[in-house]
C-alpha positions in Angstrom: 116.8 129.2 89.7 115.2 128.1 93.1 115.7 131.1 94.4 113.1 132.9 92.5 109.1 132.3 92.6 108.1 129.1 91.7 106.4 128.7 87.9 102.5 129.0 88.0 102.4 125.8 85.4 99.7 125.8 83.1 99.1 121.8 83.5 99.5 120.2 87.3 98.9 116.5 88.1 98.2 114.9 91.5 98.5 111.3 92.0 97.0 109.6 95.3 98.5 106.3 96.1 96.0 105.1 98.5 95.4 101.5 100.3 92.3 100.5 98.3 92.6 102.6 95.0 95.2 105.1 93.3 93.9 107.9 91.3 95.3 110.6 88.8 94.2 113.8 87.8 95.7 116.5 85.7 94.5 119.8 85.6 94.9 123.3 83.5 95.1 126.2 86.2 93.9 129.7 85.3 94.3 132.4 87.8 94.3 129.8 90.8 91.2 128.0 89.7 91.7 124.7 88.3 90.0 122.8 85.2 90.2 118.8 85.1 91.3 117.7 82.3 91.8 114.1 82.7 90.7 112.0 85.5 91.8 108.3 86.0 91.5 105.4 88.8 92.5 101.7 89.3 91.2 99.2 92.5 95.2 97.8 93.0 94.2 97.4 96.5 97.9 97.9 98.1 97.1 97.2 101.6 95.6 93.9 100.8 99.6 92.9 99.7 100.6 93.7 103.2 101.1 90.7 105.2 101.5 90.4 109.1 105.0 91.5 109.3 103.5 94.7 107.3 106.2 93.7 104.1 104.0 94.5 100.7 104.0 91.3 98.5 105.4 91.5 94.7 101.9 91.1 93.4 100.8 93.8 94.8 103.7 96.5 93.8 103.3 94.7 90.7 99.7 96.1 90.4 100.5 99.2 91.5 103.8 99.8 89.0 101.2 98.3 85.8 98.7 101.0 87.0 101.1 103.9 87.4 102.6 102.6 84.1 98.8 104.1 82.5 99.5 107.0 84.9 103.1 107.8 83.3 101.9 108.3 79.6 99.5 111.5 80.9 102.6 113.3 82.7 105.4 112.7 80.7 106.6 115.7 79.7 105.5 117.8 82.6 108.3 119.9 84.6 109.4 119.0 88.3 107.4 120.7 90.6 104.3 120.4 88.4 103.3 117.0 89.4 102.7 115.6 93.7 102.5 112.1 94.0 101.3 111.3 97.7 101.4 107.8 99.7 99.0 107.0 102.4 98.5 104.3 104.7 99.2 101.6 103.1 102.8 102.8 102.1 103.0 104.4 106.0 102.6 101.0 107.4 105.0 98.7 104.6 108.5 98.4 105.9 110.0 97.7 102.1 107.8 100.7 101.4 111.1 102.1 99.9 111.4 99.1 97.1 107.8 100.4 95.9 108.5 104.2 96.0 112.0 103.6 93.9 110.3 101.3 91.6 107.2 103.9 91.4 109.6 107.2 90.9 112.0 105.9 88.3 108.5 105.0 86.1 107.1 108.6 87.2 109.7 110.6 86.6 109.0 112.2 90.0 109.3 111.6 94.1 106.9 110.1 95.7 105.8 111.6 99.4 104.2 109.5 101.9 102.2 111.5 104.1 101.4 111.3 108.1 97.5 110.5 108.6 96.7 114.2 109.7 98.7 115.3 106.8 96.3 112.6 104.5 92.9 114.8 106.4 94.2 118.6 106.3 94.7 118.0 102.1 91.4 116.0 102.1 89.8 119.0 104.0 90.8 121.4 101.7 89.2 119.3 98.3 86.3 119.0 99.7 86.1 122.7 100.6 87.2 123.4 97.5 84.5 121.3 95.9 81.2 122.7 98.0 79.5 125.4 98.7 80.8 127.6 101.2 79.4 126.5 105.3 78.4 128.8 107.7 78.8 126.9 110.6 81.7 124.0 111.2 81.7 121.0 109.0 82.5 117.4 109.6 84.1 116.1 106.9 84.8 111.8 106.9 87.6 109.8 104.0 86.9 105.9 104.8 89.9 104.5 102.9 91.4 101.1 102.4 93.8 101.4 105.4 93.1 104.4 107.3 89.9 106.9 108.1 90.3 110.5 108.5 88.0 113.1 110.5 88.5 116.5 109.7 86.2 119.3 111.7 86.5 122.7 109.7 85.2 126.2 108.6 85.4 127.0 105.8 89.0 126.5 103.5 90.4 125.8 107.5 90.6 122.3 109.6 90.2 123.2 113.1 90.9 119.3 114.6 92.4 116.6 112.1 92.9 113.0 112.7 93.7 109.5 111.4 92.4 106.2 112.5 94.1 102.9 111.6 90.3 101.7 110.3 89.5 101.5 106.5 87.8 98.7 104.2 90.5 97.0 102.3 92.2 96.1 106.0 88.8 95.6 107.7 87.9 92.8 105.0 91.2 91.2 105.4 90.3 91.1 109.4 86.3 90.2 109.0 85.1 89.4 105.8 88.8 87.5 104.1 86.3 84.6 102.0 83.3 87.3 101.3 80.8 85.3 103.4 78.8 88.1 105.6 77.3 87.2 108.6 75.4 88.7 112.0 78.8 87.8 113.9 81.1 88.9 111.6 79.2 92.2 110.6 78.9 92.8 114.4 82.4 92.6 115.2 83.5 94.8 112.5 81.0 97.3 113.6 82.1 96.8 117.3 86.0 97.3 115.9 85.0 101.1 114.5 83.3 102.0 117.7 86.3 101.1 119.9 88.9 103.0 117.5 86.2 105.6 117.8 86.4 106.0 121.2 89.7 108.2 121.3 88.2 110.9 118.9 84.3 111.5 119.5 85.3 113.9 122.3 87.4 115.9 120.8 85.6 116.4 117.5 81.9 116.3 119.3 83.5 119.7 121.2 84.1 121.8 117.9 80.4 120.8 116.7 79.3 120.9 113.4 76.4 121.9 111.1 76.5 119.1 108.2 79.0 115.8 107.9 80.3 115.4 104.4 81.9 111.9 103.2 85.0 111.8 100.8 85.4 108.2 99.9 84.0 105.9 97.4 83.2 104.1 99.8 80.1 107.1 101.1 79.8 107.6 97.3 78.8 103.7 96.6 76.7 103.4 99.9 74.6 106.3 98.8 73.8 105.7 95.5 72.9 102.1 97.1 70.4 103.7 99.4 69.0 105.9 96.3 68.4 102.6 94.4 66.0 101.7 97.5 64.2 104.9 97.2 65.5 105.8 100.5 67.2 109.3 99.6 68.6 111.2 96.6 71.9 109.9 97.3 72.2 111.0 100.8 73.0 108.7 103.7 70.7 108.5 106.3 70.1 106.2 109.4 67.0 104.5 108.0 69.1 103.8 104.7 71.9 102.3 106.5 69.5 100.1 108.3 67.8 98.8 105.1 71.7 98.1 103.4 73.2 96.1 106.4 69.4 93.7 106.3 69.5 93.4 102.4 73.9 92.4 103.1 73.1 90.3 105.8 70.1 88.8 103.8 72.4 88.1 100.6 75.5 86.5 103.0 78.2 86.4 100.3 79.8 89.4 98.3 79.7 87.7 95.1 75.8 88.1 95.9 76.3 91.9 96.3 74.5 93.1 92.9 73.1 97.0 93.8 73.5 100.1 91.5 76.0 101.9 92.5 78.2 99.2 93.7 80.7 98.5 91.0 82.1 94.7 90.8 85.4 95.6 91.7 84.1 97.6 95.3 82.3 94.2 96.4 84.5 92.7 98.0 85.0 95.6 100.7 81.3 96.9 100.5 80.3 95.2 103.6 83.7 96.3 106.0 83.0 99.7 104.7 79.6 99.7 105.5 80.0 98.6 109.0 82.5 101.5 109.3 80.2 104.2 107.9 77.3 102.8 110.5 79.7 102.9 113.5 80.5 106.9 112.4 76.6 107.2 112.1 76.3 105.7 115.8 79.3 107.4 117.7 78.5 111.2 116.2 74.4 110.7 116.5 74.6 111.8 112.5 71.0 112.8 110.3 72.9 112.6 107.5 76.1 113.0 105.7 76.4 114.0 101.6 79.0 113.2 99.6 81.6 115.7 98.2 83.6 114.5 94.5 86.3 116.3 96.0 89.0 114.3 98.2 92.7 114.1 98.4 94.0 114.2 94.7 91.7 117.7 95.1 93.7 119.3 98.1 97.1 118.0 96.9 96.2 120.1 93.9 95.0 123.0 95.2 98.1 122.7 98.1 100.2 122.7 95.0 98.6 126.0 93.5 99.7 127.5 96.7 102.8 126.4 96.8 103.4 128.1 93.5 101.5 131.1 94.9 103.4 131.7 98.0 99.9 130.5 99.8 102.3 127.8 101.5 101.2 126.0 104.6 104.7 125.0 105.9 105.2 128.6 106.0 102.5 128.7 108.6 103.4 125.4 109.6 107.0 126.6 110.1 106.2 130.0 112.1 103.7 128.1 114.3 106.8 126.2 115.1 109.5 128.9 116.0 107.1 130.7 118.1 105.9 127.4 120.2 109.9 126.7 120.7 110.9 130.7 121.1 113.0 131.1 118.4 115.5 134.2 118.5 113.7 135.2 115.0 116.4 138.1 114.3 119.4 135.1 114.4 117.7 132.7 112.5 116.8 135.6 109.9 120.4 136.2 109.9 121.2 133.0 109.1 119.0 132.4 106.9 120.4 135.4 105.0 123.7 134.5 104.9 122.8 130.2 104.0 120.9 131.7 101.2 124.0 134.1 99.9 126.6 131.0 100.3 124.2 128.6 98.3 124.2 131.0 95.2 128.0 130.7 95.7 128.6 126.8 95.1 125.1 125.5 93.8 126.2 125.4 90.3 130.0 123.3 91.9 127.8 121.1 94.5 125.0 120.0 92.1 122.3 121.3 94.7 120.2 124.0 92.3 117.0 121.8 92.7 114.0 123.9 94.3 114.0 122.0 97.6 117.4 122.4 98.5 116.7 125.7 98.8 113.6 125.2 100.9 115.3 122.7 103.5 118.2 125.1 103.4 116.2 128.3 104.5 113.4 125.7 106.4 116.7 124.2 108.6 118.4 128.1 109.3 114.9 129.5 110.5 114.5 126.0 112.7 117.8 125.3 114.3 117.8 126.5 117.8 114.2 125.3 118.8 115.6 122.3 120.7 117.1 125.2 122.8 114.1 125.3 124.6 114.2 121.8 125.9 117.9 121.9 127.3 121.3 123.3 126.3 122.9 120.2 126.0 123.1 118.8 122.8 120.4 120.9 121.6 120.7 120.1 117.9 119.5 116.4 118.6 116.4 117.7 120.7 115.5 119.9 117.6 116.0 117.4 115.4 113.6 114.8 117.6 111.3 117.4 117.5 111.3 117.9 114.1 111.3 114.6 113.0 108.5 112.8 115.5 105.7 116.1 115.3 102.9 116.7 113.0 104.1 119.2 110.7 101.6 120.5 108.0 102.0 120.9 105.0 105.4 118.4 105.2 105.8 114.7 103.9 108.0 112.4 106.1 110.7 113.0 103.9 111.0 115.9 104.4 110.8 115.7 107.6 113.6 113.4 108.2 115.5 115.7 105.7 115.1 118.5 107.9 115.6 116.8 111.0 118.9 115.5 109.7 120.4 119.0 108.7 119.0 120.0 112.3 120.8 117.2 114.1 124.1 118.3 111.9 124.5 121.4 112.3 127.1 121.4 114.9 129.7 119.5 116.8 130.1 115.8 114.7 128.1 115.4 111.5 126.7 111.9 111.9 128.1 111.0 108.0 126.6 107.5 107.8 122.9 108.9 108.4 123.8 110.9 105.3 125.4 108.1 103.7 122.2 106.2 103.7 120.4 108.5 101.7 122.7 107.6 98.8 122.9 110.4 96.4 120.7 112.9 97.8 122.3 112.6 101.1 125.5 113.5 99.5 123.8 116.8 98.5 121.9 117.2 101.9 125.5 117.1 103.6 126.5 120.0 101.4 123.5 121.9 102.6 124.3 121.0 106.2 128.0 122.4 105.6 126.7 125.6 104.0 123.9 126.0 107.4 127.3 124.6 109.5 129.0 128.0 107.8 126.0 130.6 108.1 125.5 129.5 111.8 129.3 129.8 112.7 129.6 133.5 110.7 126.8 134.5 112.8 128.0 133.1 116.0 128.0 136.4 117.5 125.0 137.7 118.1 123.1 141.0 116.9 123.6 143.3 114.1 127.4 144.1 114.3 129.1 144.6 110.8 130.2 141.5 109.3 132.6 141.3 106.1 131.4 139.6 102.2 133.1 136.6 102.0 133.9 134.7 98.3 133.2 130.7 98.6 134.6 128.5 96.3 133.6 124.7 96.5 135.3 121.5 95.4 133.6 117.7 95.4 134.5 117.4 99.1 136.1 120.6 100.1 135.1 123.9 100.6 137.2 127.2 100.8 136.0 130.2 102.4 138.0 133.6 101.7 137.7 136.5 104.5 138.9 139.7 103.4 142.5 140.4 104.4 143.3 140.8 107.8 140.2 140.6 108.8 140.6 137.3 110.4 143.5 138.0 112.4 141.3 141.1 114.3 138.5 138.6 115.2 140.2 136.1 116.8 136.9 134.1 118.0 135.7 133.8 114.7 138.7 132.1 113.4 139.2 130.0 116.4 135.6 128.7 115.6 136.5 127.9 111.7 139.3 126.3 113.0 137.8 124.3 115.1 134.9 123.7 112.2 137.6 122.1 110.0 138.5 119.5 112.2 134.7 118.6 112.5 134.2 118.6 108.8 137.3 116.4 108.2 135.9 113.5 110.5 133.2 114.2 108.1 135.3 113.5 105.3 135.3 117.4 103.9 138.4 119.7 103.8 137.7 123.3 105.2 140.4 125.5 104.0 139.6 129.5 105.4 142.1 132.2 104.5 
């Protein structure tokens, strides 16, 4: 049942659908710690399949699906909730991402989330923090991906600032090194483009300061190993090593000629772009050294998953902060939440809304349905939906935010049935959650700790019956009028409400 704490699964897995590479890690959990059992990765280069209209090519999709077919064998049989799959910049950008996501979900048997750049940064930082010794001061973490680069300044396990920029080794390769030729002019263009991107975040990060800089990407690892091969370090990156490597690449003049320790054949094409971005980062932040962390996004996803199972869910903190920021009436939110959960328990089986995500969404919606009141009372449900859909909410995927926003949008007055219908079968279940949320809100329309009756709910496919104690409604005409009006609103959405 979704109403009890989530099981601490003995095996969990994370899959990172990156713009350059797809990665998977399968791990065993023990007392909140992880022991990796399998690690797989493949250079899919999904971002290279994006055209000028931001459409993913069929060829790129097939490369991704072929890789996921191998991953699927390792997670076959793992229960829902034990696997988390996140998509990053290439899927954020792709206008036809749903086509790929549907095919990937059918192959893997688990949902695919597309996460925002800042959520990606948060998870990267979590993975790095769990993979390195604790730092006494702040730490700068940089992850150069295929389509975006994430920056985080944090201390221990808490990020202080999160940023994500639209520059990556695959996208910059497409822009500046498409034919594989490495010239001073092209390299300078890539470096300048990166510096221009960095200008918007330099001050914000530097004002926090840091004692060490950490790189979490394959690009940083490869550059560190190449510098080490020249005897200019032990795997860390420094300005002298970057200068040597830049001169080496310009002398070679072609990615096909790159042959250095640490640079695999499938990374050669994107290596010059990655180097130009990293050199720009070193110059922008006046870095003296950067070390590499093996932990990154996929490890962060796993630790986030453990946190959810152990009720250290970052989404709880995110919602609490949202409720505080928009001055939510906490007592009213708690009353609505309790009644919504009670209603869900009565009809979950009949309506097929027994999964954990149904429970979570209903609880979240009950807590934040009134945040729009801080903007204006008129159409506050629409203001609230906008805030939820367009805010950076740590721990929430884009799909989470869209569904939560839709529940808040539909919690009063007319229900946007067409928007629910766009989600297919999931939309129908979401609509049923919306009906339960509306019931809970109406039940507590009169605020305060009044004695409220016990009611019984029965559900049919497009029907909800609410039974009050005999004579109660007649003695509470406002509630009776509320539910009479509600029956009219639900009728327009194709639902029949019967109150007796």
